[in-house]
C-alpha positions in Angstrom: 77.2 15.5 -5.1 78.8 15.6 -1.6 78.0 12.7 0.6 78.8 12.7 4.7 78.3 9.6 6.6 77.5 9.8 10.2 77.3 6.3 12.3 74.9 7.1 15.1 73.6 5.3 18.1 74.8 1.5 19.9 74.1 -0.3 16.6 76.4 2.1 14.3 73.9 2.7 12.1 75.1 4.7 9.1 72.9 7.7 8.1 74.2 9.5 4.9 74.0 13.0 4.8 73.0 13.2 1.1 74.3 17.0 -0.3 73.7 18.9 -3.6 76.6 22.0 -3.1 75.2 24.6 -6.1 71.8 24.9 -4.1 72.7 23.5 -0.8 69.8 21.7 -0.3 70.0 17.9 1.0 68.7 15.0 2.4 69.4 12.7 5.4 68.8 9.1 4.6 68.4 6.7 7.8 68.2 9.0 10.9 68.2 6.1 13.1 70.0 7.9 16.9 71.8 10.7 17.4 68.8 13.9 16.9 71.7 16.3 18.4 73.6 15.2 15.9 71.8 15.1 12.9 70.8 18.7 13.6 74.3 20.0 14.0 74.5 18.1 11.0 71.7 19.8 8.6 72.3 23.4 9.6 73.2 26.1 7.1 71.3 23.7 4.4 68.3 23.2 3.1 66.5 19.8 4.0 64.6 18.5 1.3 63.6 14.8 2.5 64.0 12.2 4.9 64.4 9.1 3.6 63.9 6.0 5.0 65.6 2.5 2.9 63.2 0.3 5.7 61.8 0.7 8.8 63.4 -1.2 11.3 63.3 1.4 14.5 67.3 1.6 14.2 67.0 3.6 11.2 63.7 5.3 12.1 64.7 6.7 15.0 64.4 9.9 14.7 62.7 10.5 11.6 59.9 12.4 14.4 62.8 14.7 16.0 63.9 16.0 12.0 59.6 16.2 11.2 59.3 18.8 14.1 62.5 20.5 13.6 61.9 20.7 9.5 58.7 20.6 7.2 61.0 17.9 5.3 58.5 15.2 3.5 59.4 11.6 5.3 60.1 8.8 2.3 59.7 5.3 3.1 58.3 2.0 1.0 54.8 1.1 1.7 55.5 -2.4 2.3 57.1 -1.3 5.7 55.1 0.6 7.1 53.9 -2.0 9.4 57.4 -1.8 11.2 57.0 1.8 12.4 55.4 0.8 15.3 56.8 -2.6 15.9 59.9 -2.5 18.4 61.7 -5.8 17.8 62.7 -6.5 21.4 61.1 -5.6 24.4 63.3 -2.1 25.5 65.2 -1.6 22.1 63.0 1.4 21.9 65.1 2.8 25.1 68.3 1.3 24.2 68.5 3.5 20.7 67.3 6.4 21.9 63.9 6.4 19.7 61.6 9.0 19.5 58.7 7.5 19.1 56.0 6.8 17.2 57.9 7.7 14.0 55.6 9.4 12.1 53.9 7.6 8.9 55.4 8.7 5.2 54.3 11.5 3.6 55.7 10.1 0.2 55.7 6.4 -1.2 58.9 5.1 -2.0 58.6 3.2 -5.2 61.2 1.2 -7.8 62.5 3.2 -10.2 61.5 6.4 -9.1 64.1 9.6 -8.8 64.2 11.7 -5.5 65.8 15.4 -6.8 68.7 16.8 -4.0 68.8 20.9 -5.7 70.8 20.0 -9.1 71.3 15.8 -8.6 69.2 12.7 -8.2 68.8 9.6 -6.6 67.2 6.8 -8.3 65.3 3.9 -5.8 66.0 0.7 -6.4 63.4 -1.6 -4.6 65.5 -4.4 -2.6 62.8 -6.5 -0.8 64.0 -9.7 1.4 65.6 -7.8 4.8 62.5 -6.1 4.7 59.6 -5.7 2.6 59.1 -2.5 1.7 63.7 -1.9 1.4 65.3 0.5 -0.9 68.0 0.9 -2.1 69.5 4.9 -3.3 71.5 5.4 -5.7 73.0 8.2 -7.3 74.5 7.0 -10.9 77.5 10.6 -11.0 78.7 9.7 -8.1 78.2 5.4 -8.7 77.2 5.5 -4.8 74.6 2.8 -3.2 73.0 3.6 -0.1 71.8 0.0 0.3 70.8 -0.1 3.5 70.7 -3.4 5.4 70.2 -5.0 2.3 74.8 -6.0 1.7 77.4 -5.3 4.5 81.6 -5.2 4.3 81.3 -9.3 4.2 77.7 -10.2 5.0 74.4 -9.8 3.6 71.2 -8.2 5.5 69.5 -10.9 7.9 66.0 -12.0 6.7 65.4 -13.8 10.2 63.3 -10.5 11.7 59.8 -9.7 10.6 59.0 -9.2 7.4 62.6 -11.2 6.1 62.4 -13.1 3.4 65.9 -15.2 2.2 64.2 -15.8 -1.0 63.2 -12.3 -2.3 66.7 -11.1 -0.7 68.6 -13.5 -2.7 67.1 -12.1 -5.5 67.7 -8.2 -4.7 71.4 -9.1 -4.2 71.0 -10.6 -7.5 69.5 -8.0 -9.0 72.1 -5.0 -7.3 75.4 -7.3 -8.6 74.1 -7.6 -12.1 72.6 -4.1 -12.6 76.0 -2.2 -11.0 79.9 -2.3 -11.7 82.6 -3.2 -9.8 83.4 0.6 -8.7 80.8 1.7 -7.1 80.8 2.6 -3.6 78.1 0.7 -1.5 77.1 2.6 1.4 75.9 -0.7 4.5 73.2 -0.3 6.6 76.0 -0.6 9.4 80.0 -0.8 9.8 82.0 0.3 7.1 81.6 0.4 3.7 82.5 -1.1 0.4 82.4 -1.5 -3.2 80.3 -4.0 -5.4 83.9 -4.9 -7.0 85.1 -6.4 -3.2 81.7 -7.7 -2.3 81.7 -9.5 -5.6 84.8 -11.6 -5.4 85.1 -12.2 -1.3 81.8 -12.2 0.1 81.3 -15.5 1.3 77.3 -15.3 1.8 77.1 -14.2 -1.5 78.3 -17.4 -2.6 76.0 -19.3 0.0 72.7 -17.5 -1.1 
């Protein structure tokens, strides 16, 4: 499995391109902005899925563009459907260049489901807290967790936005750190990647929560 992370838009959202090199099949996770870059990134590949870790507009801002260009299904957890029509702040959609309205999901994410990417798979881990429907995508073979806004290098996801729940966030973080090993690489929703082990040792928010 090949992973390429594109930092897109003014909020530096990490859009993950996951490719099965044997078959050329690919999925895009969190296509939030910069549509020309996204379309260029998947050129020559067979896009078989558009995945959202959660429904905030900065993570789904270009789902519409991709749906208009490809026949790939859009995957998102149904608990975040209400967020697709929420711009969070007045004019925020213009600031990040979102293409609205975001389409409704074609496939509802569920805990434990496996999403095929050619000969590889991504397992869905439902981790509410930042939003009620936030899901991480885990590649067991590559030991990579695409975590969205659950976890950051030195931080955790906000719980003060629509649908946020600090109690649920705490439980989700406890679950991830109990189930995954220290050498798992974490692709965060924004900014730098990290590892489970690094955050277990150094993340001050985990101790506070």
